[in-house]
C-alpha positions in Angstrom: 92.7 91.1 110.1 91.9 93.6 113.1 90.0 93.0 116.4 87.1 95.6 114.8 87.4 94.1 111.0 86.2 91.2 112.2 83.8 92.0 114.7 81.8 94.1 111.9 82.1 91.0 110.1 80.7 89.5 112.7 77.9 90.8 112.7 77.0 91.6 109.5 73.5 91.2 108.4 72.2 91.4 112.3 69.7 94.4 113.3 72.0 94.8 116.9 75.7 94.1 117.3 77.1 92.0 119.9 79.4 93.3 121.6 81.3 90.9 123.0 82.6 89.8 126.9 86.3 89.0 126.5 86.8 85.0 127.5 83.1 84.5 125.6 82.0 82.4 123.2 81.8 85.1 120.7 84.3 86.4 121.4 86.4 83.4 121.0 84.5 83.1 117.7 85.5 86.7 117.1 89.9 86.1 117.7 89.2 83.4 115.4 88.5 85.3 112.6 91.0 87.2 114.0 94.2 84.4 113.4 93.1 82.8 110.7 93.3 86.3 108.6 96.8 86.9 109.8 97.7 82.6 110.1 96.9 83.2 105.9 98.3 86.3 105.8 101.6 84.7 107.1 101.2 81.4 104.2 100.1 83.8 101.8 103.2 86.8 101.7 106.4 85.7 98.8 109.8 86.9 98.9 111.0 88.8 96.2 113.3 85.9 95.9 110.6 83.6 96.2 111.5 82.2 99.4 108.8 80.7 101.8 111.5 80.8 104.7 110.3 82.2 108.3 113.5 83.1 109.3 116.5 85.4 107.8 119.2 82.4 107.1 116.7 80.5 105.7 115.3 83.3 102.9 119.9 84.0 102.2 120.3 80.1 101.6 117.7 80.6 98.9 119.2 83.3 97.0 120.5 82.9 93.8 123.4 85.2 95.2 124.0 83.5 98.2 124.0 80.2 96.2 126.5 80.9 94.2 129.4 81.7 97.4 132.3 80.0 98.6 131.9 77.6 101.2 134.2 80.2 103.5 131.8 83.4 101.9 128.8 81.5 103.0 130.2 80.4 106.8 130.7 85.0 107.2 127.4 85.1 105.5 125.2 82.8 107.9 127.2 84.3 111.3 126.2 88.1 109.8 122.9 87.5 109.5 123.0 85.4 112.5 119.5 87.5 114.9 121.6 88.7 118.4 120.4 87.8 121.4 119.9 91.5 123.2 117.7 90.5 125.8 118.4 94.5 127.7 120.4 96.5 126.3 123.8 97.2 128.2 124.3 100.9 127.6 122.7 104.1 129.6 119.9 106.0 127.7 118.0 108.4 129.0 114.6 107.1 128.0 115.2 104.4 131.2 112.2 106.1 133.3 115.0 106.7 136.8 117.3 108.6 134.5 113.3 110.8 133.8 113.0 111.1 137.2 116.6 112.4 137.7 116.0 114.9 134.8 113.5 116.2 136.0 115.6 118.1 138.2 118.0 119.7 136.1 115.7 120.3 133.5 115.1 123.8 134.8 119.3 123.8 134.1 118.7 122.3 130.6 120.8 123.9 127.7 117.8 124.2 124.5 118.8 122.3 121.4 121.8 120.6 123.4 122.4 117.6 121.2 123.3 119.5 118.2 126.8 119.0 117.5 127.9 123.2 118.0 126.0 122.6 121.8 128.0 119.3 121.7 131.4 120.2 121.6 130.8 123.3 123.4 129.2 121.0 126.5 132.4 118.7 125.7 134.6 121.7 126.4 133.4 123.5 129.2 133.1 119.5 130.5 136.5 118.6 130.3 138.0 122.3 131.5 135.8 121.1 134.7 137.2 117.8 135.0 141.7 118.7 133.8 142.8 118.7 137.0 141.5 115.4 137.6 144.4 112.8 137.0 144.6 110.2 134.8 145.5 107.2 136.8 142.0 108.2 139.4 140.0 105.5 141.5 136.9 105.3 141.7 136.4 105.9 145.3 133.8 104.1 147.7 131.1 106.2 150.6 128.9 106.0 152.5 125.5 108.1 152.6 122.1 107.6 154.2 123.3 104.6 154.8 124.0 103.8 151.3 127.4 102.4 149.7 128.0 105.2 146.9 131.0 105.8 144.4 132.9 109.3 143.4 135.7 110.0 141.4 137.9 112.7 142.9 135.3 114.2 144.3 134.0 115.5 141.5 132.6 112.9 139.8 129.6 111.2 141.6 128.2 108.0 140.1 124.6 108.0 141.7 122.7 104.6 140.3 124.1 102.0 138.5 122.3 101.6 135.5 121.4 98.6 132.7 122.3 95.2 132.5 126.1 94.6 135.1 128.4 91.9 132.6 131.9 90.6 133.2 133.0 93.0 131.1 131.4 96.1 132.4 129.8 98.6 134.8 127.8 101.7 133.8 126.4 104.3 136.4 124.8 107.6 135.4 127.0 110.0 136.6 126.8 113.3 137.4 129.0 116.9 138.3 130.1 118.1 141.7 128.2 122.2 141.7 127.4 121.8 138.5 123.7 122.4 136.7 124.2 121.7 133.3 121.6 119.6 132.3 123.9 116.8 131.0 123.9 113.3 133.2 126.7 111.1 131.9 127.5 107.6 131.9 130.4 105.7 133.0 131.7 102.9 131.5 133.8 100.3 134.0 135.2 97.9 132.2 138.5 95.2 133.1 141.6 96.5 132.2 142.4 94.7 128.9 143.8 94.9 124.8 140.4 95.4 123.2 139.0 97.7 126.1 142.2 99.8 125.9 141.4 99.8 121.9 138.0 101.0 122.4 139.1 103.1 124.6 141.9 104.8 122.5 140.0 104.6 119.6 136.7 107.0 121.1 139.1 109.3 122.6 140.6 109.7 118.8 136.7 109.9 117.3 136.2 112.4 120.6 138.9 114.9 119.7 140.4 114.4 116.4 136.8 114.1 114.4 133.5 115.5 116.4 135.4 118.7 118.2 136.7 119.2 114.7 133.2 118.6 113.3 134.5 116.3 110.5 131.5 113.8 111.9 127.8 113.5 114.0 127.7 109.7 113.6 129.7 108.5 116.5 129.2 109.0 120.6 131.7 111.7 122.3 134.0 110.5 125.5 134.6 113.3 127.7 137.6 111.5 129.9 139.2 108.4 130.9 141.2 107.4 134.4 143.0 103.6 134.6 143.4 102.6 138.1 146.4 101.1 139.0 145.1 100.2 142.7 144.6 97.1 143.7 142.6 97.7 147.0 138.9 96.0 145.8 137.5 97.3 149.3 137.7 101.1 147.7 136.5 99.8 144.6 133.3 98.9 141.9 134.8 95.5 142.1 138.9 94.5 141.8 138.3 93.4 138.3 137.1 96.7 137.0 139.5 99.6 136.2 138.9 101.0 133.6 136.4 104.2 133.4 135.4 105.9 130.3 133.5 109.0 130.8 131.1 109.0 128.0 128.0 110.9 126.5 123.6 110.1 127.4 122.1 108.1 124.2 118.2 108.3 124.5 118.4 105.2 122.7 119.8 102.6 120.6 118.2 101.2 116.3 117.1 98.2 117.6 113.8 100.5 119.3 113.5 102.7 116.9 112.6 99.1 114.4 110.8 97.5 116.5 108.3 100.6 117.1 105.7 99.9 114.7 105.1 103.4 113.9 109.1 104.0 112.7 108.9 100.8 110.8 105.4 101.8 108.9 107.5 105.2 108.4 108.8 104.0 104.6 110.4 107.9 104.9 111.8 107.2 108.2 113.3 104.2 107.6 115.0 105.1 104.7 116.3 107.7 106.0 117.8 105.7 109.3 118.9 103.2 106.7 121.2 105.6 105.2 122.6 107.9 108.7 124.0 104.2 109.4 125.9 103.0 106.6 126.8 106.9 106.7 128.2 105.3 110.6 130.2 102.6 108.9 131.5 104.3 106.8 132.7 107.3 108.3 134.5 104.5 110.5 136.0 102.6 108.6 137.0 106.1 107.1 137.8 107.4 110.4 138.9 105.3 112.7 140.7 103.2 109.8 138.6 100.4 111.8 136.0 97.8 110.4 133.2 97.7 113.3 132.9 93.4 113.8 130.1 93.4 115.7 127.5 96.0 114.0 124.0 95.0 115.1 121.3 96.9 115.3 122.3 97.7 119.5 125.6 99.0 119.0 123.5 102.3 116.7 122.9 104.5 119.6 121.2 108.3 119.0 120.1 111.4 119.9 116.2 112.7 119.2 117.4 116.0 116.4 114.8 119.0 116.1 117.7 120.4 113.5 115.6 121.7 110.9 117.6 121.5 106.6 120.2 119.3 105.0 123.5 117.6 106.5 126.3 118.0 103.5 128.8 115.5 103.5 132.1 114.3 101.8 132.7 111.6 99.9 135.9 111.1 97.0 135.3 115.0 96.7 131.4 114.2 95.8 129.3 116.6 97.5 126.2 115.0 98.9 123.0 115.8 101.1 121.1 114.0 104.0 117.7 115.7 105.0 117.4 116.0 108.4 115.5 113.7 110.4 114.0 113.0 114.1 117.1 110.9 115.8 120.8 110.8 115.3 122.2 108.0 114.9 125.7 106.9 116.3 127.5 104.2 115.8 129.2 102.7 118.8 130.9 100.1 121.9 134.5 99.3 119.5 135.4 96.1 121.3 135.5 94.5 118.8 137.1 96.4 116.1 140.6 95.6 113.9 142.8 97.7 112.1 141.7 97.8 108.4 143.8 95.6 106.3 143.6 94.4 102.8 144.2 90.8 103.8 140.9 91.6 105.7 138.6 93.8 103.1 135.5 92.1 102.9 134.9 92.7 106.7 134.0 95.9 105.6 131.4 94.9 103.3 130.1 92.7 106.3 129.6 95.1 108.5 126.9 96.3 106.0 126.0 93.8 105.1 124.8 92.5 109.1 123.1 95.9 109.5 121.3 95.6 106.8 118.7 92.9 108.4 117.5 95.8 110.9 115.6 97.5 109.0 114.0 94.0 107.0 110.8 91.7 107.9 111.0 89.2 110.0 111.1 86.8 107.7 114.3 88.0 105.9 115.7 89.7 109.0 115.5 90.9 111.7 111.9 92.4 112.8 109.5 92.1 114.7 106.7 92.1 111.6 106.0 90.2 109.4 104.1 93.1 107.6 106.2 95.6 108.3 108.3 97.2 106.6 106.1 97.6 103.5 107.0 95.0 101.1 108.8 97.7 98.7 111.6 99.3 101.0 111.8 95.4 102.1 112.5 94.7 98.7 115.4 97.2 98.2 116.4 96.2 101.6 116.9 92.5 99.8 118.6 94.6 97.3 121.8 95.8 98.9 121.8 92.8 100.5 122.2 90.7 97.3 124.7 93.8 96.2 127.2 93.6 99.0 127.5 89.8 99.2 128.1 89.7 95.1 130.2 92.2 95.8 131.9 89.7 98.6 131.6 87.4 95.7 134.1 88.5 93.3 136.5 90.6 95.7 140.0 89.8 95.4 142.3 91.7 97.8 141.8 95.0 97.6 138.5 96.9 98.3 136.6 100.3 96.0 133.0 100.0 97.0 132.0 103.3 97.0 129.5 103.1 99.7 128.1 106.1 99.5 127.7 106.0 95.3 125.8 103.3 96.1 123.3 104.4 98.5 122.9 107.2 96.7 122.4 105.7 93.7 119.9 103.1 95.4 117.8 105.9 95.8 117.8 107.3 93.1 116.3 104.6 91.8 114.1 103.6 94.3 110.4 104.7 94.9 110.0 108.6 94.6 107.1 108.4 96.8 109.4 107.2 100.4 112.4 109.1 99.8 112.8 111.7 97.6 114.7 114.2 98.6 116.3 112.7 101.2 119.3 112.0 99.8 120.8 114.3 96.8 123.4 115.5 95.3 121.8 118.6 94.8 122.7 121.5 96.4 119.3 122.5 99.1 118.8 126.0 100.3 119.4 125.0 104.3 122.1 123.0 104.8 122.8 122.6 109.2 126.9 122.6 108.9 129.2 124.7 107.4 132.0 122.0 107.7 131.0 119.6 105.8 130.7 115.5 106.9 134.1 113.9 105.8 133.5 110.0 104.5 
């Protein structure tokens, strides 16, 4: 019951409506009516699994599928279902107000529709040509301007502002190019020299050059270039420990921000699209990087705002699929914990899907912010996906042969048509956006 409904009920039969001042006795009576109704809804709520649990872990343990698993598999699923503690994203987003102020200056130079794949690739090629002469061993140099300490790379890339949450593993700087007004700001991610960070750099390099630049997928963030600083003079550097620098695209935000927005969580058609894109992102990563992610929480799925209209063409196992464009393009990111796919760890591929499914469930069953959103029928289907994946892990010996794309398609065809009608289809639509099919 919302405040206005409680106010109407409180004033039923009265000649004159009472509009109570906040904090007054009448206001407190109405507030109690709202609170009482909310608590009654919480008690009355029943999950499809008939669980009265109030956390994702407890809800899972009431599942018959969960109970049938071995102890080792339960431990894997418990770990995957645990809600990540993300106070503030360490990533750099264009939604940051400080970045938006800088963007106003660049607005008249901005490229129209710069986040469609074609223009992302054009900008990548343009920027690459501009910085091609910067050596790979270049360091970030300190300089003083207007009594402020600032940093640059080869006097071409300028790290103008530290953004995001600094951590032991990474510092992120908003970066611009000298004398180049392209409307695109960049992100410099600076990390310690380590095997995990080198692996992430190598994966990003491969996905950028061999996948995105070849138009095989749109579900990854581009890395323009990386530098390894081997010098040992911290006086000229950001920090003595952080010497691996990656120059990346900026994103608009992450999946966590999206699903915590009531307007989005309550829009089942949009949620189905985001769900499909997220699973397709993971499937693309498995196929094209030959790695499983190993840290697939909702802070590691980024998005670009999207204005394209039509359908994207995918090919999986020689079969054609078409996904309707929506206002967000989902991209999987942060590969520092990823591992090579091998037969002995095949179940970990499934755990990537099993973990992120929590992002699309309500507060009782997953990582949702709300008791009543996503709406019941959508939440039921996410529980179905979760149970199906757990069943697959239970029956998995060594090989991994679940066709996740076909599974998504079949699930969405069986669900409520009014919610995901024609979002993901095998029927060729009139308008296909990408001439080169995306490979999964």
